[in-house]
N, C-alpha and C positions, 0 to 999 in steps of 0.2 A: 793639221788643217782642222778647225773646229767649227762647223756649221751646225746650230740645232734646230730642230723643226719649226720654231719661230723665225728663225732666221730664213729659211726656205720658202715658207707661206709669205712673208714680207717680200722676198726677192720677186716672187712671181706675181704678186700684187702691184709691185712697182713698174714690173714690164708691161704688165696690162694696162695700168693707167698712164705710162709714157711718161711718170713724173714720181719722185720721191713723196712729193707731198701728196699728190693723189693716192699712192700706194699706201703711204701711212694711214690715210683715211679710212681706206677700205679694210685695212689690218687691225683698224681699231688702236692704233699707236700716236703717240706724240711725235711731231717732226722730228724733234732734237732726238729722241730715242732711235727713230727709224734710221735717221742717218749716221748716228755713230754704229748701228749694226750694220749698215751696207759698207761703212770705212772698214769695220772690223773684218766682214768677210773679204774684203779686197785685200787688206795687210795679211790676215791669213793665208790667202791664196798665192800673193805676192804677184798679182796681176790685176790691171783694171778689169772691173766686170760690167761697167757702165760708162757708156759715150756720153757726156754732157753737152748738149746743144741748147741753142737760144731758144727752141721750141718745145723743149722736152729732153727725154732720155732715150738711149736705145741701148741695147746689150750689146757688148763687144764680142766676137768669135768666142772668148772665155766665157762670157756671161751666157751665151746661148748654151754653150755645154753646163753650166751651172743649171740653167734652167731646165734642159732636159732632164738631168738626173733627180732634180727636186721633184718635177712631176711624178717622175718613177717613185721615188722614196715616199712622197707623200700618198699617192695613190696605194702602194702597197700597206703604208701605215693605217689608212683610213679601211683597207679590206681588213686587217687584223683586227682593228677596233669592231668593226661590223660583226665579224664571225666571233668574236669574244664576248661581244654585246647579247648573243643569244644565250651566253650562259651566266654572264655577270650583269643583271639590269642595271648596276650602278653605274656601268660605264657608258659614256653618252656617243652617239653617233652623231656625224655632221654632214650634211648633204648640201653641195652648192648647186642652186639651179637658176639659169637664165630664162626668162620668158618675155615674149612680144607683149604689146600693149592688151591685146584682145583676150590671151591667155592670162596674164595678170590679172586683169580686172573683171573678166566675166566667169571665167572656168577654173580657175586654180583655188579661190578662196574657200568654196564650200568643200572642195576634194581635198584640200589641204588640212582643213579645219578637222575633218572626220580622221583623218590619218595622224595628225598630231595627237589628237586626243587618245587615240589608240595606242600609241607610241609613244609615251611620255620620255623615253630616254633617247629619242631623236630630235635633233634639232636641224631646221632648214634655214639656209641662207638664201633668200629669194630677192633677185635684182631684174629690173626692166632693162631690156636692150633691144635694138633693132634686129631683125632675124639675120641680116648679113653678118652683123657683130657677133650674134649668138654663134653662129657656124664658127667663126674664125676662134672664138674663145673656147669652145668645146673640143674643136681639132687640134688646139693647142694645150689643151689638158689644165685649162684655167676654170673648168666648171665640170661637174659630173655629169650633167646633160642640159638641154636646152628645149625649149618648144618654141618653135618657129612657123611662119607661113611657109608652104612648100613652094612657092614662087621663086625662091631662092636656090641658088646652087650648093646642093647638100654634100657635093664631093665624094668622099669615101666613108660618110659618117652611116653608122647604123641608124634606122628610122622606124619608128612605129607610129601607127595613126592615133591622133589624140581626139580632135573635136573637128567640127565645120564651123566656119565663120563667115556670116555675109555681112558686108558693108553696106549700110543706108543712109540715105539724106534725111535728116530731121528738119523739119520746117514747123513754124507755128500753124495752129488752126486758121485756116483762111488766107494763108499763103498761096499764090498762084500755082505752085506746084503741088499743093498738098494732095490733089485728086488725081496726079499722073499715076499711070500704072508702073512707070521707072521712069529714069533719066540718067544720061549720060553726063558723066564727071564734067567734060568739057563745056556741057550747058549751063553749068552752076558756077562756073569761076568767076563771074562777074559779081556773084552775090557776097554780101559781107558776112563772115564767118565768127563763130564762136569755136575756139581750139583749146586743145590741151598745152600745158606749159612746155617751153623750150625743152629739148631733150626727150620727148615723148617721141617713143617708137613709131605710134600710129601717126603722129604728124609729121615725122621725117618722112614715112612711106607715102603720105599723101602730098608732100612737097615733090617728093621725087617725081610722082606722076603728073603735077602740075608743070614743072620744069619741061618735061617731055613735051608737053603742048604750049612751050614757050610762054608761061604764065607763072604767076605766084597767087597764094591764097592771100587775101585781104581779111586781115582779123581785126574786129572789133575788140575784142577780150580774149584773154586765154585764162584759164581756170584750172584747178589742180585734179580734177576727176571728171569721169564720163556722167556721173549722176548731175553733177554741177553745170556740165555743157548744156544736158538736156533741159535742167531748169532755166537756164539763161534763154534757151531757143524758146521754151514754152513763154517766157516772158517777152518775147518779141525783139530781142537783141540780134538776132541774125539765125542763121543756118549752120548745121554741122553736119560731119560724116563721122558716124560711130558703128560700132558691131550691133547688129540686129537686135542681139540679147538685152543691150543696155536699153535700146530704144523701146523694146516691149516692156522691160520693167519699168521704165519712168514714164511710159506713155499712158499707164495707169493712173499716174499722178499729175503729169504735167500737161498742157494743152499743145500737144505737139502731134504730128503725123510722119510717119515714117515711109519714105518712098525709095523702092530697091534702086541700086545703080545698075545700070545695064551693061557696065563695062565687065569683061571678063575676069580681070584681076579682082574686082571687088567679092568674088565667092574664092573663100580662101580656105584650104583645107589645113588644119594646125596638125603639126607633125613633131613628135618627140624624137630628139637625137642625141646619140651617143657615139664616143669612139667604138665602143664594145659594150652592150649591156650585160653581157655574161663577165666580163671584167670589173664591172662596178663592185664596191664595197656591198656587203650584204644589205646595209641599210638603206643605200641607195636604191639596189635591184628591188626592194620591198616597196619602195616609193612608186618606182616605175611601174611595177605590177599593178598598184593601188590606181594609178592614174589611168592607166591603159586597160583596165579590165582584166587584169591577169595574161595579156598578151605576152609579156617578158618571160 
């Protein structure tokens, strides 16, 4: 049985994406090459590893066993690379991080920039996900660690505090809600919204709360980033809900006002989560210490 590290990484990406096409994209591999590798793994093992379904793939029991051992092997490999990297500057370390919208857009860019500048031998694979999906991926060994809102069930994951995130309603200057001290989410559901693109973790989070109220958000336009959202609001296109840090930054430039949401869920404590911080590769532990102010 011959599986190399590329095979194992690809197999985990395919399971994570629930599709060979999606797994190939995440692994940076051509679909034909990825399909050939998966077929080779199944031929080498003499047993099907994936169950093909009309709406994607699922691992067979044998595939689940391969995935488990792949996570162990790749985790040990990354630990070895990280520890050797302390002695050989030319050996690169790799950290896979998942984060929700607020962490990715508002808190990680500056923190990661300073870390990567100081550690040129370490690369970071950073991806946006919804908090619930991050917990599942980290628990399953598909990422070194994640940053989530602590409103989700973190199960048995180890956690460290990261930042506090307050969601606010942003409205154009002169809007009827602009001078309110706060506002409830249910009271703005009739407004026309400016939102983030489909797949955004923040928009999924807000859509879930709207659904609990038996409603849905009405979007006039969706754009690619929080700064663009605030510019659209300042231009009178609609209203939006964004992290307070984004509103504060954009308020200095755009004609907007930020109104705090009174809902308890709008105040979120962002949390770093991992299966075990002490078991992370050395370069991943370095990044965790940097992001949490040395708590790890």
